[in-house]
N, C-alpha and C positions, 0 to 999 in steps of 0.2 A: 229842179229848183230845189234851194236849201231848206231844211228843216226848219230853221227859223223863219224863213220867209212864209213857209207854208202854214206857219202857227200864226202868224199875222193875218194872213188872209182868212183862216178859220173864223177868227174874232170878229173880222170886218164884214163877214158874209152878210149877216141880217142888217147890221148897220148901213151898208151900201144900198140893200135893197129897199130899205126903209126910207132912204134919202133921196130915192130917185125921184125927179120932179112930177108931178100930175100932169097929165096932158091938158093942154090950153082948152078952153071952153069951145065946145063944137067937135072936139076930136074925141069923144068918149065913146064912139063907135056903138055897138050894140050892147050897153049896159055891161054890167057885172061878168059876163061870160068873156066880151072882149078884154075886160080890165083883167081878168084873170090870166088871159092868154099872153096880154103884154107883161104882166107881172112874173109869169113863170119863164117867158123868153130872156127877161132882163136879169132873172136871179144869177148873181155871181157865184157859181157853185165851183170851187177850184178845183183842179185835177188832182187831189191829195189822197191820202190813203183811203179816205172814207168812199171814194167813188168805187174803190174796188169791192166794197160791200154792199153796193147797189144804189147809193147816193147819186144821182145823175138827173139831168133835165128830162130825160125820158120817163124816168120813174117818177118824177114830180107831176109829170103830165097824166100819167096813168092814175095817180094817187086822186086826182081831181074829176078822172072819167073822160070818156071821149067827147062828151057834150060841154064840159068845162062850164056848166051853167050856175053851179051853186059853191059857195065858199064853203069851208069845213069847220071854221072856228068862229063864225059870226052868224047872227040871224037879225035880218032885217038892219044891217050895219052895226049891229052891237055884239060885243065879245060872249060868246056862251059860256056857261060854266066850265066846260071843258077848258077852254082857251085859259081861263085864269088857273085852272089846275095843272096845265102844260106849262105856263110862266112860272108856277110854284115849283115845279120839277126841274126845270132848267136853272132857276135861281139857287135851288137845294142841290144841284149836281155836285157839290164837293162833298156832300155826305157820302157819296159812293166813289170818291176818289178823283172826279172830274174837276172841270174849271168851269164856272158860269160864263167867263169871258169868252169861250170857244162858242158859245150859243148866241151871243148878240143879246144878252139878257136886259141891259140897259136900254137898247133901242127898241125892242120889242114891248118893254113896259110902257115907253113913253108912247109908242103906235097904239098900243090898246087903251091907254088913258085917253088918247085923242079921239079915238072913236066913241069911247064911252061919254065924252064931253060934248062931243058935236051934236047939233040939233038935227042935221041930216048929212052924215057922211057920204063924201063922194065915192063912186064906185072904185075910182082908181086908189083911192086911202084904204079902202076896206080890202081889194085885192092885195096890195102891197103887203099890209099887216097879215092877212090870212096866209099868205103864201111864204111870207119871212118866218111864222110860226110853225109851218108844215116843213120848211128846210130845216131848222132848228131842231125839230122834234126827231125828224128822220136821222139826223147827224147824232142825235143823243142816243137813239135805238141801235144806230150802227156801232157807236162807241161802245154802249154797254154790253151788245150782243158778241162782238167781234173784237174789240179792242181798236186802239187808235193808231199804234205803230204796226209796221211788217215785221213779224218775227224772224223771219228769213233774211232780212236785211241786219239783224243784230246777232246773227250766228245763233238762233234758235231753229234748229233744222225740224220743224214741226209740220205735219201735214195740213194740207189746206183743208179745213172743213167748213168754212163759212162762204164760199164762193157763191154757192147757190141762194144767198140770203135774199129774201123777197121784202124790202122794207115796205112795199106798197100794202101787202097783206098784213104786215105787222102793225102799221100805223093808221091805216083806215079806220079799222073798228075803234080806235082809240076817240075818233070825233065824237062818237055816241055813248062812250063808256060812262057808267056810272061812277068808277074810280079809274082815273086815268093812271094814277101811281100805281094800283095793283095790275093793270095792263101791262105797265113798263118792266114791273118786277117779274113777270112772266118772261121776259125775253132775256133776263139776266143769267149768268152760269148758275146751274141747277144743284151746286155742291154746297155740302156742309161747311168746308173750309173756307168758300167764297162769303157764305152768310155771316159765318163768325168773324171774319176780317172786317167785313161792313159795320158789325156791331163795335168791334175793336177800334175802328177808326173813329167813330163818335166820340167814345170815351178818350182816347188819346189828344183828339182835336179839342175837346173841351179843356183838357189839362194844359196843353200848349198855348191856349188862348189866354190864360189866366197868369197870375203872377208866378214867377218863375220858383216852383217847388223843390228844386233840386238841392241836396245838401252842399255845404261850402266845401272847397277843395280841402283835401287833407294831405299831406306830405308824408307824413310818418305811416308807416304800417301799424294797424290797430287790430290786435289778434283777441280772439274770444277771452273775455274776462278784464280785458284791458280797460282802464278810465277811458272815457271818450266824451268830452265836452259836447260835441255836436249830436250826441245820441237821439236828442228829441228831433232834431231836424231830419237825420236820417230816418227814424221811425215814421215822422209825417209822409216822407216821400215814399216809403215802402208801402205805407197804409194807402195812400193815393193810387198807387200801381196795383194795389191788391195782394200784395207780398206779406202783408203783416195785418192783424185784426186792429181795427182803428181804436178800439178801448186802450190797447198798449201805449198809444201816445200819451195819454193822460197819466198814466201810472209812472212812464218815465219822466213826464215833466214835474211830477212831484217829488222825483229822486234829487237830493242834494248833492250826489256824487254819482253821477249816470257813468254807466259802463256799456261795454259791448256785451250785454248779458245773454243769457241762453235764449229767451224769447226773440231777441232783436238779431241774435245769430241765424236762427231759424228763418225769420224773415230775409235776411241777407243771403243766405243759402236758395231760398226759393227765387230770389232775385238773380243769382248766378246761375240756377238751372236754367232760368229762362232767357239769358244772355249768351249762352254759350261759354261761359266762364269756368274755372274750377270751382267746385261747389265745397269750399274748404272753411267757409266763415270768417275768412280773413279779410279784413278790409285793406288790401293791398293795390299797387299801382294799377293792374289791370282793372280791378272791380271798381275803383274810384273813377278810372277813365270811362267806365260804362255808366256809371251814375251821372256821370256830367254830360253825357251825349244830350244835345238838345232834344225836347220832346218834338219839335218840328222835324227833325230827322228822322225820329221814329214814325211820324204820320207819313212822310215820304216814303220810307220802307214799305208801309202798308200800303198806299197809294200804287206804289209800283208792283207790288205783288198782287193786286186787284186787277192791275191791267194784264198781267200774264195769266191770270186765271180766265179772262175773257179769250185768250188765245185757244183756251182748250176745247175740244169738241163738245158739241151738245150732248151728247151721250158717250159716255165712257164704257169701256168693255166691262161686263161683270167681273172678270178675274184679270188682273194685271199686277206688275211690278212697277213701283214708282222709286227712283232715287233722287233725293234732294241733295244737289252737290254741296252748297254752303253749308249745310246741315251735318254733312256727313252721315246720312241717314237712309236706310232701305226700308220700305214698306211693301208688303205682299196684301193685296186687297181682294175679297171675295165680292163684296158689293161696294164697288168704287164710289158711287155718288153719295153713298153715307159717309164715307170718309172714315171708316173703322176698320183699321188694319187687322189681319188675323195673324200676322208675323211682323216683326219690327226688329232690325239690327243696326249695328254700326258698320260704317264702310270707310274706306280709305279711297281717296281720289287725286286727280293730277295735281302735281305740286305747282302751287300759284307763283313762287318767287321765281322759279327758272321757266315760265309760262307753258309748263307742259298741262294745259287745261285739258279737263275731261269735257268732249264735246256735249253738246245738248241736242238731243234728238229723240225719235222714237223709233224702236224697232221691234222685231218680233223674235221671241226666244224660240229656237226650233230644234235645240241639241243639247243635251248634257254630255260632257265628255268626263270619264272617270280616270284618274291617274294619268293625266294630258301630259304630252310633251309641251315645253315652252319653245316655240319659235321665237329666237332672239330678232326684235325688229333691226333691219339694218343699220339705223341710226345709233342705237343702244351697242350693237356690236362694234361698229367702228368707233365710236366715241368714247366708250365705257369699257367693254369686255376685252377688245383686242389689245389695248395699251396694259390692262392688267396682266393677260396672258404672257405678253412678251416680257413684263418685268418681274414676274414671279413664276419661276418654274414648278411646274406641278399644279398650277392653278386651274388648269382645263380639267384634269382628272380629279381634283378636289371638289370641284364644284359640279361634277358628273355633266360636263359639256362635251359635244362632240361636233365635228364639222361633218355635212351632210349635204346632199342634194337628192330631192325626190320628196315623197309624201312620208308619213309616221313609220308606216310598219315596213315598207319596201325601200326606206332610203339607205343609198349607198353612203357608208361610213368613209370618211377620208383620214389620212394620217395626218397627225399635227405638226406639219412642216410649214416653215417659213414661206414657201412657194403657195401652200394651201392657205395660210392666213391671209396672205395677199389677194388670193381669189374670194375669200370671205370679203375682204375690204372693198373689192370692186363689185360685189353683188353676184358673182358667179356661183359661189357655194355660200351655206349659211350656217350659222351657230344654231344648235338646239340644246335643251337641257333635258336630260332623260327623266322619267317619271321617278318619283322618290321624296325622302323627306325633306331634302334640299330644294327641290322644284319651286321655283318662283309662284307658280299658280296653284300651289297646294295639291290638294288630292281630287279637286274638281273644278271644272269650268262649265259655264252656262253661255252659249254661242246664240247671239242674235245677229245676223249678218248686216254689216252697216259700212259705209264708205270709210269709217275711220279705224276699222280693226279693233274696236274695242269691245271688251266682253267683261262679264262678271266672273271672277275666279277667287279661290281661296289664296292663302299665303302661309308661309312657315313663320312669318314675324307677327306672331299674334300679342307680343306685348305692345305694339304700336296702336292697337284698338283702346288702350287705357289713357291714350293722349286725349285732350279735348279738342285741339286741333289736328287733323288728320289729313293733311294732303302731302302725301309723300310718294304717289307712283308716277309713271311716266304718261298716264291717262286713262289706262283702265281702272276698273273698280273693283277693290278687293273687299270681300265679305267676311264678317266676323264669324258667321255660323252656317259655312256652306252646306253642312250635313242637313241642318233644318230646312234651308232653302231647296235642297235637292228633293227631300221628302214632301214639301209642299207642291213644288213643281210637278212632280211625278205621282201625286197623290191619284188612287184610283187607277193607275196603270198597271196592268197585269204583269207581275213578275217583278214589280218594283216597290216592295214594303220596305220598312226600316232596316231590317235585317239584310235583304240584299242589297241595299244602297251601302251599308256600312262594309259589307265584304267587297263591293266593287272599289271602294276607297281606299281598302288597305289590302288589296289582294297583289301577290307578287306576278300576276300574269301582266299581259300587255294592256296597254291603254285599251279604253273601252268606250264606244260612241253609242248613246241612246237618242232616238228620235224621240221627241216630245209629243204625245199622242193630240194633246190640245195645246197648240203652240200659243205662247202667252205675249200679248204686248208688253214691252218695256218702255216706260218714259223716264228719259234722263232730265230733270227739271233743275230749275234755279229759283228759290223764294228764300227771301232773307227775313220776311215776316210769315209766322204760321200760326194758325189758330184752328181750333175744331170745337165741336159741340162738348161741353164739360172738361175742356183742355185747356191749359193756360197758353196765353199768347206768348210766342218765342221768337226772339229776335236772333239773326246771324249776320256775321261780317260780310261786306261785299266782297267774297274771296277773290273773284276774279274780274272785279270792276264791271260786272253787267249792269248792276243798278245805275251806275253813274252815266253808262252809255244811254240807256233806256231814258233816264231823265233829259239826257241832252237831245235825244232823238224827239222827245215830246215837247221840247222846248221849254221845259221847267225852269222857274227861278231857282236860285239857291234855297234850301230848306230854311225855313223861317222867315223868308220875305213874304210880304202881302201880296196875295195874287189879285190881280185886276178883277172888276166884276162888272 
């Protein structure tokens, strides 16, 4: 079934359930128990992604218990305080980046209001409303805990960590909870970055729902110190986003000849840093384009990143490496859930324009290789290097390339003849680059076996790390400071202190493989909105189009459209 059709079904589940006709007089059976059984049997639970997280008719029956004698959200036919709390939660689900329409909020409200007004609600009406509320709450809990979309269907090769989700165990206690919202918060991702994004969502949603605060379009480039008639409008916007102290707006408004002065430049630089722009304080085309991005689009980026947070495991390893591809950043964490990196650095990732995408997956780093050979992938050998070798005499030797067959140290080296070049093209032989200053992998690579043959490594092209946008590789991840990363990865491992690592990276001896005593998880992820405790909210471009693909999978309307309720 198409995704858009599934989305329609989700929004109609509770409405359809509550619209089922009540049994005719004399067909009520054995009171509320029979009515609950009929309501559960009739609940239109679609076979969508939520089912994989435990939402099923069988789970619904277990939620009410074997005897099926008591409703969960009504008492004597009247809604309980918890029922109203659940309705408020569902109605306010957009505060967590979800859509109230997916939980049948309108139909539920009408059903609960009908029970409250009726002098003696029929058992069938009570059962339909009660079961409808349970279905919606189970769906909300599943979405908050594990997400709405299947990451593997969207090229995110993440391990399945939510297959054992027990919705019954999570939802049943909520029927008697003093604070249902607190109970629901306990099932959300337990990460500081997630919580910070939820807070940021409220702020950006409020900004997006009010008058358009963005500064007007400016075609000319405005440099620090230049006159700038729209300075007050820019200052108001930067103050609303938190990039400029609010009191600065008043002083600029009193200025008869406003300029892009030092304080306004400081706020503009803060904005540029948060939006992956060159932090030069110049109001040029790229910065103006970022200033003019609708805030509804920023809201959407936050919502999509919250969805990806829900794909993460309930508990992260204490020690791991995370690469955020669109941010071009690597983080090493000792206490992962707290979200406080002990090491961070720039990285270079796969080139977007040529669709050399760095894959998104989780691996385990098991080995560090000092002074590595670069085994040239066959596609690069055929498409790039062999044509250069044939056109430029001496290219093979200048770049310290050789034709080989076999492993690193015992490989047989073949003569650079036309016949052997043809064998390289056919895949019988291969090209490799010897260790040294020209080696494309630099002085060290970090190996975490995966089906994509992707790894972390150094690079001799250090000048590329000064660029703001850094997608230059064929898919592997180049790290800015491989020495610091090697020291952290091998920390506490006997014989591998800083001096030993420096020697291994510069030695003229053969390449050296070192097994990691404590193998490290490596998460290669994709987040275009990032926040942390006491850290500014940052936005990054949708480098590979994964945000757009996720929005389509979720059936989301274009950013800025009013969501249904």
